[in-house]
Backbone as ProteinMPNN parsed JSONL, in Angstrom:
{"seq_chain_A": "MNTTLEDLRYPIGRFDPRATEQSDDFPQMIDAIAATPRNLRSAVDGLDQRQLDTPYRDGGWTVRQLVHHIPDSHINAYVRFKLAMTEDTPTIKTYDEGRWADLPDTAATPIDVSLQLLDVLHDRWVRLLRAMGPDDFRRRLHHPEWGDVNLALVLRQYAWHGRHHVAHILRLRERQGW", "coords_chain_A": {"N_chain_A": [[-47.332, 123.404, 39.618], [-49.745, 123.242, 37.627], [-51.298, 120.421, 36.076], [-53.171, 119.688, 33.488], [-55.657, 117.258, 32.417], [-55.543, 116.961, 29.365], [-52.756, 117.756, 28.978], [-51.59, 116.055, 30.328], [-52.488, 113.634, 28.604], [-51.739, 114.481, 26.436], [-48.773, 115.46, 25.969], [-46.919, 116.662, 23.94], [-48.896, 117.967, 22.447], [-52.011, 117.372, 20.263], [-52.056, 115.206, 17.921], [-51.908, 116.517, 14.433], [-53.925, 116.107, 11.61], [-54.387, 117.74, 9.441], [-52.112, 119.546, 9.318], [-49.817, 120.936, 7.158], [-47.208, 119.982, 5.534], [-44.242, 120.821, 3.806], [-42.143, 118.893, 0.942], [-39.651, 118.927, 1.428], [-39.342, 118.795, 4.474], [-39.436, 116.148, 4.91], [-36.944, 114.549, 5.443], [-36.694, 115.675, 7.618], [-38.721, 114.493, 9.455], [-38.44, 111.85, 8.792], [-35.603, 111.427, 10.363], [-37.12, 112.063, 12.916], [-38.322, 109.773, 13.517], [-36.295, 107.98, 13.31], [-34.92, 108.473, 15.416], [-36.603, 107.3, 17.543], [-36.304, 104.735, 18.692], [-33.692, 105.024, 20.201], [-34.552, 107.585, 21.789], [-36.442, 106.403, 23.291], [-35.262, 104.383, 24.541], [-33.519, 105.846, 26.259], [-35.535, 107.257, 27.71], [-36.37, 105.109, 29.356], [-34.366, 104.53, 30.768], [-32.917, 102.878, 33.669], [-34.971, 102.686, 35.205], [-37.169, 100.877, 37.4], [-38.724, 97.86, 38.12], [-41.12, 98.232, 39.329], [-41.625, 101.424, 38.652], [-41.753, 100.789, 36.169], [-44.118, 99.495, 36.071], [-45.848, 101.52, 36.514], [-48.471, 104.009, 36.049], [-48.737, 106.277, 33.453], [-50.505, 108.39, 33.472], [-53.464, 108.886, 35.334], [-55.449, 106.303, 34.694], [-54.342, 105.685, 32.487], [-52.099, 103.963, 30.111], [-49.493, 101.886, 31.611], [-46.047, 102.469, 31.855], [-44.694, 99.898, 30.867], [-46.417, 99.055, 29.151], [-46.568, 101.063, 27.46], [-43.984, 100.836, 26.439], [-44.209, 98.582, 25.175], [-46.099, 98.714, 23.196], [-44.989, 100.984, 21.337], [-43.368, 99.541, 19.609], [-45.282, 97.478, 18.326], [-47.494, 99.32, 17.485], [-45.6, 100.441, 15.323], [-44.88, 98.733, 13.737], [-47.208, 97.983, 12.585], [-47.467, 100.478, 11.034], [-45.035, 100.0, 9.459], [-45.554, 97.878, 7.613], [-47.894, 99.067, 6.713], [-46.609, 101.408, 4.873], [-45.239, 99.71, 3.319], [-47.328, 98.233, 2.094], [-48.592, 100.176, 0.678], [-46.52, 101.223, -0.968], [-46.297, 99.013, -2.72], [-48.852, 98.573, -3.79], [-52.166, 99.791, -5.43], [-53.762, 102.022, -3.568], [-54.193, 100.401, -1.018], [-56.591, 98.981, 1.132], [-56.065, 99.203, 4.499], [-55.884, 97.308, 7.412], [-57.003, 97.985, 10.514], [-56.6, 98.314, 14.085], [-57.143, 97.161, 17.714], [-55.998, 98.869, 19.564], [-55.783, 99.304, 22.462], [-56.655, 96.788, 23.603], [-54.627, 95.155, 22.593], [-52.422, 96.149, 24.294], [-53.463, 94.936, 26.586], [-52.945, 92.429, 26.34], [-51.238, 88.977, 27.345], [-48.668, 88.977, 26.601], [-47.727, 91.451, 26.926], [-47.279, 92.143, 29.626], [-45.865, 89.936, 30.508], [-43.481, 89.988, 28.724], [-39.931, 91.023, 28.863], [-39.228, 94.509, 28.88], [-36.619, 94.928, 27.216], [-36.961, 93.167, 25.15], [-38.752, 94.493, 23.217], [-37.958, 96.96, 23.15], [-35.314, 95.982, 21.483], [-36.576, 95.001, 19.481], [-37.886, 97.319, 18.274], [-35.649, 98.867, 17.793], [-34.521, 96.95, 15.569], [-36.692, 97.085, 13.809], [-37.177, 99.606, 13.022], [-34.604, 100.144, 11.886], [-34.954, 99.209, 9.606], [-37.4, 100.18, 8.341], [-36.482, 102.911, 8.425], [-34.61, 102.801, 6.274], [-36.378, 102.305, 4.283], [-37.856, 104.254, 4.239], [-36.005, 106.603, 3.871], [-35.171, 105.861, 1.221], [-37.332, 106.478, -0.416], [-38.818, 108.802, -2.676], [-40.226, 112.454, -3.27], [-42.641, 111.462, -4.746], [-43.449, 109.1, -4.12], [-44.09, 109.672, -1.573], [-46.527, 110.663, -1.745], [-48.188, 108.533, -2.402], [-51.103, 106.427, -1.729], [-53.29, 105.091, 0.722], [-55.737, 103.489, 1.959], [-57.268, 103.954, 5.028], [-59.901, 102.443, 6.956], [-61.167, 104.512, 8.864], [-60.442, 107.086, 8.249], [-60.544, 107.49, 5.613], [-58.963, 107.979, 2.49], [-55.392, 108.254, 2.466], [-52.385, 109.993, 1.989], [-48.826, 108.94, 2.185], [-47.35, 111.069, 3.015], [-48.693, 112.278, 4.924], [-49.173, 109.807, 6.67], [-46.158, 109.525, 7.351], [-45.887, 111.779, 8.912], [-47.734, 111.309, 11.065], [-46.512, 109.24, 12.239], [-43.892, 110.31, 12.932], [-44.613, 112.266, 14.9], [-45.805, 110.389, 16.616], [-43.922, 108.502, 17.822], [-42.651, 110.784, 19.297], [-44.601, 111.685, 20.865], [-45.096, 109.702, 22.714], [-42.749, 108.895, 23.98], [-42.644, 111.492, 25.529], [-44.602, 111.14, 27.375], [-43.656, 109.245, 29.164], [-41.404, 110.765, 29.685], [-42.338, 112.975, 31.07], [-43.683, 111.887, 32.894], [-41.694, 110.879, 34.487], [-40.224, 113.227, 35.299], [-42.228, 114.531, 36.923], [-42.518, 112.39, 38.919], [-40.097, 112.852, 40.084], [-38.044, 111.0, 39.281]], "CA_chain_A": [[-47.785, 123.44, 38.493], [-51.374, 122.741, 37.502], [-50.988, 119.979, 34.702], [-54.689, 119.326, 33.164], [-55.734, 116.041, 31.71], [-55.128, 117.201, 28.256], [-51.47, 118.031, 28.897], [-50.887, 114.405, 30.326], [-52.723, 112.854, 27.709], [-50.977, 114.937, 24.875], [-47.657, 116.199, 26.135], [-46.444, 117.391, 22.915], [-49.791, 118.59, 21.619], [-52.471, 116.421, 19.572], [-51.594, 115.12, 16.212], [-52.963, 117.569, 13.491], [-53.559, 115.791, 10.241], [-54.561, 119.092, 8.515], [-50.935, 120.289, 9.102], [-49.204, 121.083, 6.107], [-45.297, 119.876, 5.322], [-43.315, 120.671, 2.25], [-41.293, 117.632, 0.63], [-38.063, 118.942, 2.166], [-39.676, 118.236, 5.69], [-39.323, 114.668, 4.7], [-36.082, 114.291, 6.167], [-36.644, 116.051, 9.35], [-39.71, 113.53, 9.769], [-37.917, 110.631, 8.921], [-34.781, 111.663, 11.509], [-37.434, 112.001, 14.193], [-38.677, 108.299, 13.538], [-35.095, 107.077, 12.975], [-34.52, 108.52, 16.781], [-37.557, 107.263, 18.35], [-35.739, 103.662, 19.445], [-32.742, 105.638, 20.975], [-35.283, 108.383, 22.757], [-37.296, 105.69, 24.026], [-34.282, 103.275, 25.359], [-33.005, 106.826, 27.126], [-36.277, 107.691, 28.743], [-36.722, 104.14, 30.258], [-33.015, 103.792, 31.276], [-32.491, 102.99, 35.094], [-36.582, 102.298, 35.749], [-37.327, 99.878, 38.17], [-40.047, 97.077, 37.601], [-42.27, 99.132, 39.98], [-41.495, 102.359, 37.909], [-42.026, 100.381, 34.444], [-45.661, 99.386, 36.085], [-46.657, 102.956, 36.73], [-49.102, 104.731, 34.633], [-48.107, 107.702, 33.235], [-51.507, 109.084, 34.203], [-54.496, 108.297, 36.081], [-56.255, 105.828, 33.691], [-53.691, 105.661, 31.27], [-51.044, 102.798, 30.161], [-48.249, 101.915, 32.214], [-44.891, 102.895, 31.135], [-44.052, 98.914, 30.241], [-47.433, 99.086, 28.09], [-46.012, 102.36, 26.286], [-42.752, 100.539, 25.513], [-44.39, 97.571, 24.07], [-47.042, 99.488, 22.229], [-44.783, 101.727, 20.49], [-43.117, 98.712, 18.041], [-46.83, 97.133, 17.865], [-47.876, 100.259, 16.519], [-44.568, 100.959, 14.267], [-44.917, 97.459, 13.1], [-48.098, 98.196, 11.653], [-46.871, 101.795, 10.525], [-44.04, 99.65, 8.37], [-46.421, 96.835, 7.008], [-48.784, 100.072, 5.849], [-45.855, 101.938, 4.102], [-44.928, 98.443, 2.217], [-48.378, 97.767, 1.106], [-48.673, 101.327, -0.283], [-45.511, 101.212, -2.079], [-46.469, 98.068, -3.873], [-50.425, 98.205, -4.354], [-52.777, 101.042, -5.342], [-54.718, 102.368, -2.554], [-54.555, 99.344, -0.533], [-57.173, 99.052, 2.404], [-55.178, 98.949, 5.68], [-56.217, 96.953, 8.577], [-56.898, 98.929, 11.913], [-56.418, 97.113, 15.251], [-57.64, 97.871, 18.747], [-54.371, 99.183, 20.404], [-56.033, 99.137, 24.034], [-56.686, 95.304, 23.769], [-53.24, 94.801, 22.185], [-51.503, 96.534, 25.289], [-53.353, 94.082, 27.598], [-52.594, 90.86, 26.317], [-50.705, 88.62, 28.147], [-47.32, 89.1, 26.473], [-47.257, 92.934, 27.389], [-47.123, 91.823, 31.132], [-44.747, 89.091, 30.59], [-42.217, 90.264, 28.065], [-39.107, 92.006, 29.338], [-38.884, 95.626, 27.957], [-35.574, 94.937, 26.363], [-37.198, 92.603, 23.863], [-39.457, 95.307, 22.604], [-36.616, 97.901, 22.483], [-34.406, 95.767, 20.592], [-37.565, 94.827, 18.464], [-38.007, 98.735, 17.689], [-33.944, 99.008, 16.849], [-34.393, 96.36, 14.152], [-37.721, 97.506, 12.961], [-36.636, 100.942, 12.743], [-33.443, 100.05, 11.052], [-35.646, 98.847, 7.879], [-38.239, 101.118, 8.214], [-36.014, 104.065, 7.946], [-34.096, 102.56, 4.993], [-37.426, 102.407, 3.176], [-38.069, 106.192, 4.11], [-34.787, 107.389, 3.118], [-35.186, 105.648, -0.066], [-38.322, 106.92, -0.87], [-38.636, 110.098, -3.052], [-41.457, 113.056, -3.269], [-43.748, 110.796, -5.514], [-43.638, 108.126, -3.33], [-44.784, 109.947, -0.395], [-48.007, 110.922, -2.517], [-48.943, 107.137, -2.583], [-51.92, 106.596, -0.906], [-53.761, 103.936, 1.07], [-57.207, 103.353, 2.304], [-57.79, 103.939, 6.041], [-61.392, 102.421, 7.233], [-61.614, 105.522, 9.739], [-60.02, 108.328, 7.865], [-60.502, 107.531, 4.043], [-57.751, 107.996, 1.432], [-54.539, 109.386, 3.021], [-51.159, 109.695, 1.441], [-48.079, 108.46, 2.988], [-46.641, 112.039, 3.823], [-49.504, 112.18, 6.25], [-48.662, 108.71, 7.716], [-45.19, 109.773, 7.989], [-46.049, 112.78, 9.979], [-48.409, 110.865, 11.798], [-45.616, 108.533, 13.316], [-43.067, 110.965, 13.741], [-45.356, 112.714, 16.25], [-46.332, 109.189, 17.74], [-42.687, 108.394, 18.837], [-42.033, 111.651, 20.362], [-45.671, 111.645, 21.688], [-45.359, 108.249, 24.0], [-41.787, 109.337, 24.708], [-43.064, 112.65, 25.996], [-45.364, 110.584, 28.278], [-42.666, 108.692, 30.043], [-40.161, 111.543, 30.345], [-43.064, 113.845, 31.795], [-43.843, 111.031, 34.121], [-40.189, 110.877, 35.489], [-40.349, 114.676, 36.018], [-43.331, 114.658, 38.181], [-42.305, 111.467, 40.068], [-38.757, 113.003, 40.582], [-37.403, 109.599, 38.732]], "C_chain_A": [[-49.315, 122.376, 38.176], [-51.389, 122.095, 35.972], [-52.602, 119.232, 34.373], [-54.319, 117.832, 32.315], [-55.264, 116.0, 30.295], [-53.454, 117.347, 28.027], [-50.928, 116.834, 29.44], [-51.245, 113.522, 29.104], [-51.967, 113.26, 26.406], [-49.906, 115.918, 25.331], [-46.99, 117.144, 25.09], [-47.609, 118.118, 22.048], [-50.475, 117.081, 20.995], [-51.921, 116.468, 18.128], [-52.822, 115.923, 15.486], [-52.986, 116.954, 12.337], [-53.711, 116.404, 9.421], [-53.242, 119.8, 8.305], [-50.223, 119.965, 7.488], [-47.873, 121.031, 5.985], [-45.124, 119.974, 4.117], [-42.64, 119.328, 2.275], [-40.056, 117.968, 1.443], [-38.447, 118.792, 3.753], [-39.2, 117.025, 6.051], [-38.081, 114.147, 5.677], [-36.087, 114.474, 7.66], [-37.495, 114.72, 10.07], [-38.969, 112.247, 10.131], [-36.716, 110.475, 9.834], [-35.498, 111.526, 12.718], [-38.099, 110.381, 14.463], [-37.168, 107.48, 13.805], [-34.598, 107.432, 14.85], [-35.726, 108.019, 17.886], [-36.861, 105.833, 19.246], [-34.464, 104.341, 20.529], [-33.372, 106.478, 22.344], [-35.838, 107.606, 23.713], [-36.423, 104.836, 25.019], [-33.798, 104.747, 26.659], [-33.948, 107.178, 28.165], [-36.606, 106.637, 29.779], [-35.494, 103.831, 31.339], [-33.238, 104.127, 32.803], [-34.029, 102.801, 35.784], [-36.293, 101.098, 36.377], [-38.763, 98.924, 37.467], [-41.419, 97.793, 38.19], [-42.6, 100.366, 39.105], [-42.316, 102.096, 36.445], [-43.938, 100.093, 34.675], [-46.463, 100.314, 36.541], [-47.429, 103.499, 35.738], [-48.759, 106.042, 34.451], [-48.976, 108.936, 33.482], [-52.457, 108.521, 34.48], [-55.476, 107.66, 34.963], [-55.473, 105.626, 32.269], [-52.688, 104.229, 31.379], [-50.041, 103.136, 31.112], [-46.99, 102.248, 31.362], [-44.33, 101.57, 30.249], [-45.071, 98.77, 29.148], [-47.131, 100.339, 26.717], [-44.989, 101.605, 25.441], [-43.06, 99.252, 24.681], [-45.744, 97.714, 23.012], [-46.277, 100.263, 21.115], [-44.08, 100.888, 19.102], [-44.624, 97.909, 17.517], [-47.108, 98.104, 16.92], [-47.121, 100.429, 14.967], [-44.548, 99.698, 13.251], [-45.908, 97.559, 11.795], [-47.969, 99.124, 10.442], [-46.082, 100.948, 8.903], [-44.969, 98.925, 7.385], [-47.3, 98.005, 5.966], [-48.062, 100.756, 4.632], [-45.439, 101.059, 2.926], [-45.987, 98.355, 1.276], [-48.744, 99.331, 0.379], [-47.771, 101.622, -1.337], [-45.792, 100.089, -3.243], [-47.784, 97.698, -4.361], [-51.138, 99.459, -4.52], [-53.995, 101.183, -4.404], [-55.334, 101.353, -1.698], [-55.526, 99.864, 0.958], [-56.204, 98.518, 3.544], [-56.349, 98.338, 6.727], [-56.036, 97.692, 9.994], [-56.789, 97.54, 12.997], [-56.594, 97.803, 16.613], [-56.274, 97.848, 19.8], [-54.788, 98.84, 22.002], [-55.949, 97.557, 24.323], [-55.413, 94.815, 23.406], [-52.332, 94.971, 23.519], [-52.208, 95.448, 26.314], [-53.256, 92.696, 27.514], [-51.468, 90.433, 27.063], [-49.097, 88.919, 28.13], [-46.779, 90.581, 26.662], [-46.623, 92.874, 28.906], [-45.5, 91.052, 31.479], [-43.407, 89.249, 29.856], [-41.41, 91.341, 28.646], [-39.248, 93.243, 28.44], [-37.823, 95.839, 26.955], [-35.835, 94.163, 24.927], [-37.588, 93.467, 22.762], [-38.481, 96.313, 22.104], [-35.878, 97.326, 21.444], [-35.402, 95.47, 19.109], [-37.668, 96.147, 17.431], [-36.437, 99.085, 17.037], [-34.08, 98.171, 15.593], [-35.319, 97.178, 13.288], [-37.645, 99.067, 12.388], [-35.497, 101.263, 11.777], [-34.059, 99.909, 9.446], [-36.393, 99.594, 7.649], [-37.748, 102.453, 7.608], [-35.19, 104.061, 6.691], [-34.893, 102.893, 3.728], [-37.47, 103.726, 3.12], [-37.09, 106.765, 3.592], [-34.841, 107.025, 1.738], [-36.193, 106.208, -1.096], [-38.22, 108.51, -1.363], [-39.946, 110.827, -3.046], [-42.939, 112.331, -3.756], [-44.128, 109.76, -4.696], [-44.375, 108.331, -1.82], [-46.366, 110.379, -0.786], [-48.898, 109.53, -2.623], [-49.856, 107.275, -1.513], [-52.586, 105.157, -0.346], [-55.033, 104.28, 1.816], [-57.258, 103.107, 4.006], [-59.225, 103.699, 6.551], [-62.049, 103.641, 7.929], [-61.3, 106.726, 9.089], [-60.344, 108.466, 6.199], [-59.233, 107.347, 3.673], [-56.893, 108.758, 2.169], [-53.283, 109.026, 2.046], [-49.943, 109.518, 2.622], [-47.342, 109.643, 3.59], [-47.734, 112.144, 5.095], [-49.089, 111.174, 7.334], [-47.127, 108.808, 8.302], [-45.209, 110.516, 9.038], [-46.65, 112.296, 11.093], [-47.25, 109.968, 13.057], [-44.469, 108.973, 13.821], [-43.577, 111.765, 14.627], [-45.798, 111.617, 17.298], [-44.998, 108.795, 18.501], [-42.611, 109.372, 19.909], [-43.248, 111.766, 21.377], [-45.54, 110.444, 22.958], [-43.907, 108.594, 24.589], [-41.98, 110.317, 25.81], [-43.54, 112.102, 27.261], [-44.643, 110.08, 29.704], [-41.816, 109.692, 30.608], [-41.045, 112.682, 31.371], [-43.276, 113.249, 33.269], [-42.536, 111.078, 35.176], [-40.151, 112.339, 36.241], [-41.29, 114.914, 37.129], [-42.984, 113.716, 39.101], [-40.759, 111.937, 40.591], [-37.792, 111.661, 40.211], [-35.782, 110.09, 38.021]], "O_chain_A": [[-49.662, 121.23, 38.462], [-51.457, 122.76, 34.938], [-53.034, 118.306, 35.06], [-53.272, 117.425, 31.811], [-54.584, 115.026, 29.97], [-52.962, 117.051, 26.938], [-49.799, 116.511, 29.069], [-50.406, 112.757, 28.627], [-51.657, 112.478, 25.507], [-50.076, 117.118, 25.117], [-46.577, 118.263, 25.396], [-47.306, 118.783, 21.058], [-49.914, 115.989, 21.083], [-51.506, 117.399, 17.438], [-54.027, 116.0, 15.723], [-51.935, 117.16, 11.73], [-53.289, 115.974, 8.348], [-53.101, 120.553, 7.342], [-50.203, 118.886, 6.896], [-47.251, 122.038, 6.323], [-45.759, 119.301, 3.305], [-42.523, 118.672, 3.31], [-39.543, 117.078, 2.12], [-37.39, 118.618, 4.36], [-38.677, 116.742, 7.129], [-38.321, 113.376, 6.606], [-35.676, 113.764, 8.578], [-37.045, 114.068, 11.012], [-38.853, 111.706, 11.23], [-36.622, 109.316, 10.237], [-34.911, 110.994, 13.66], [-38.3, 109.958, 15.602], [-37.091, 106.45, 14.476], [-33.949, 106.572, 15.445], [-35.659, 108.424, 19.047], [-36.918, 105.901, 20.474], [-34.497, 103.989, 21.708], [-33.018, 106.295, 23.509], [-35.805, 107.955, 24.893], [-36.81, 104.613, 26.166], [-33.796, 104.491, 27.863], [-33.566, 107.402, 29.314], [-37.033, 106.963, 30.887], [-35.556, 103.162, 32.371], [-33.611, 105.223, 33.221], [-34.078, 102.792, 37.014], [-35.371, 100.354, 36.041], [-39.542, 99.274, 36.58], [-42.503, 97.868, 37.61], [-43.777, 100.47, 38.761], [-43.121, 102.8, 35.836], [-44.811, 100.349, 33.846], [-47.61, 100.096, 36.932], [-47.044, 103.453, 34.57], [-48.514, 106.816, 35.376], [-48.578, 110.089, 33.649], [-52.572, 107.432, 33.918], [-56.242, 108.411, 34.359], [-56.014, 105.444, 31.178], [-52.533, 103.569, 32.407], [-49.716, 104.279, 31.435], [-47.088, 102.254, 30.135], [-43.691, 101.758, 29.214], [-44.604, 98.326, 28.099], [-47.416, 100.37, 25.52], [-44.958, 101.599, 24.21], [-42.378, 98.888, 23.724], [-46.182, 96.862, 22.238], [-46.786, 100.265, 19.994], [-44.14, 101.292, 17.94], [-44.909, 97.841, 16.321], [-47.016, 97.893, 15.71], [-47.669, 100.518, 13.868], [-44.202, 99.805, 12.074], [-45.688, 97.363, 10.6], [-48.213, 98.842, 9.269], [-46.39, 101.16, 7.73], [-45.119, 99.462, 6.288], [-47.368, 97.883, 4.743], [-48.615, 100.779, 3.532], [-45.3, 101.492, 1.782], [-45.856, 98.373, 0.052], [-49.299, 99.235, -0.716], [-48.089, 102.151, -2.402], [-45.549, 100.266, -4.437], [-47.972, 96.772, -5.15], [-50.775, 100.343, -3.744], [-55.033, 100.53, -4.513], [-56.549, 101.251, -1.529], [-55.254, 100.835, 1.664], [-55.633, 97.435, 3.415], [-57.483, 98.807, 6.823], [-54.918, 97.913, 10.461], [-56.861, 96.325, 12.808], [-56.226, 98.975, 16.704], [-55.804, 96.982, 20.538], [-54.051, 98.113, 22.667], [-55.216, 97.134, 25.217], [-55.081, 93.844, 24.086], [-51.572, 94.057, 23.836], [-51.336, 94.967, 27.038], [-53.447, 91.906, 28.439], [-50.683, 91.288, 27.474], [-48.381, 89.065, 29.121], [-45.584, 90.861, 26.565], [-45.617, 93.496, 29.245], [-44.539, 91.333, 32.195], [-42.37, 88.738, 30.279], [-41.916, 92.426, 28.932], [-39.39, 93.03, 27.236], [-37.916, 96.651, 26.034], [-35.219, 94.372, 23.882], [-37.084, 93.407, 21.64], [-38.215, 96.499, 20.917], [-35.707, 98.02, 20.442], [-35.024, 95.679, 17.957], [-37.575, 96.109, 16.204], [-36.247, 99.511, 15.898], [-33.743, 98.708, 14.537], [-34.957, 97.818, 12.301], [-38.122, 99.441, 11.317], [-35.39, 102.266, 11.072], [-33.634, 100.431, 8.416], [-36.282, 99.983, 6.487], [-38.269, 103.034, 6.656], [-35.029, 105.104, 6.057], [-34.546, 103.415, 2.668], [-37.173, 104.36, 2.107], [-37.354, 107.573, 2.701], [-34.537, 107.929, 0.958], [-35.978, 106.369, -2.298], [-37.678, 109.362, -0.659], [-40.925, 110.108, -2.847], [-44.047, 112.575, -3.278], [-45.341, 109.568, -4.613], [-44.989, 107.505, -1.144], [-47.257, 110.344, 0.062], [-50.1, 109.511, -2.887], [-49.647, 107.998, -0.539], [-52.375, 104.141, -1.008], [-55.224, 105.424, 2.229], [-57.291, 101.914, 4.304], [-59.894, 104.73, 6.624], [-63.238, 103.89, 7.73], [-62.062, 107.624, 9.448], [-60.359, 109.574, 5.662], [-58.426, 106.688, 4.33], [-57.294, 109.839, 2.601], [-53.202, 107.958, 1.438], [-50.109, 109.901, 3.78], [-46.698, 109.417, 4.614], [-47.304, 112.051, 6.244], [-48.762, 111.441, 8.49], [-46.811, 108.344, 9.398], [-44.669, 110.145, 10.08], [-46.245, 112.724, 12.174], [-47.225, 110.065, 14.284], [-43.916, 108.468, 14.798], [-42.686, 112.084, 15.414], [-46.077, 111.823, 18.479], [-45.003, 108.774, 19.732], [-42.53, 109.092, 21.105], [-43.017, 111.921, 22.576], [-46.021, 110.625, 24.077], [-43.877, 108.572, 25.82], [-41.548, 110.063, 26.934], [-42.98, 112.506, 28.281], [-44.917, 110.369, 30.869], [-41.467, 109.638, 31.787], [-40.474, 113.188, 32.338], [-43.134, 113.788, 34.367], [-42.54, 111.281, 36.39], [-40.07, 112.527, 37.455], [-40.974, 115.5, 38.165], [-43.104, 114.101, 40.263], [-40.287, 111.309, 41.539], [-36.831, 111.403, 40.936], [-35.046, 109.242, 37.518]]}, "name": "protein", "num_of_chains": 1, "seq": "MNTTLEDLRYPIGRFDPRATEQSDDFPQMIDAIAATPRNLRSAVDGLDQRQLDTPYRDGGWTVRQLVHHIPDSHINAYVRFKLAMTEDTPTIKTYDEGRWADLPDTAATPIDVSLQLLDVLHDRWVRLLRAMGPDDFRRRLHHPEWGDVNLALVLRQYAWHGRHHVAHILRLRERQGW"}
C-alpha cells in the first residue's frame, strides 16, 4: 500500500470548517467527543514504552506526545466553550501546540495521567455540551487567526480532532503490525 504524507498527516481527511451541519447533528458530534477518551485508551492499550515513543509518521509527534496533546487541546476547547457561554464574543487565547508537546512534562508524565485527565475533562465537557440548545451553539467567540466563529464550528472541529489523533495511532499500529 502506497501511503502518502497527506494520508499519514490526515488519516480521516483534513478538517473542513466550511462543512455545514444541521442542528440535529449536534448529538452525533457530542457523542464523538464523548467517545474520545475510550477510543484513545483502546488505541494505546498494550503499547510498550518503545512503541509510545514512536512517531506516527516521519517528523510527526510520538504516540506519547499525541496522548498528552489531546487533553491539552481539549482543556483549551472546554475553556473556550465556557467563555463563549458566559461572555459576548470573547477573544480566546491561542497556544503553540508544538512547544507544549515538547515541554518536559510530556516526556516525564505517564500516559495514564493524561488518559485519566481526558476521562474527567470529557465528563464535564460532555455534560455542558448535552445541556446546550441550538441557540447556544450559535454563540460566538473570536479566534485571533480565524475571526469570529460560532460554537457549532468549534464543536465540529473537536469532534474531528479526537478522531483524527486516534486514527494516527491506529494507522501506526496497523503499519507496524502492533
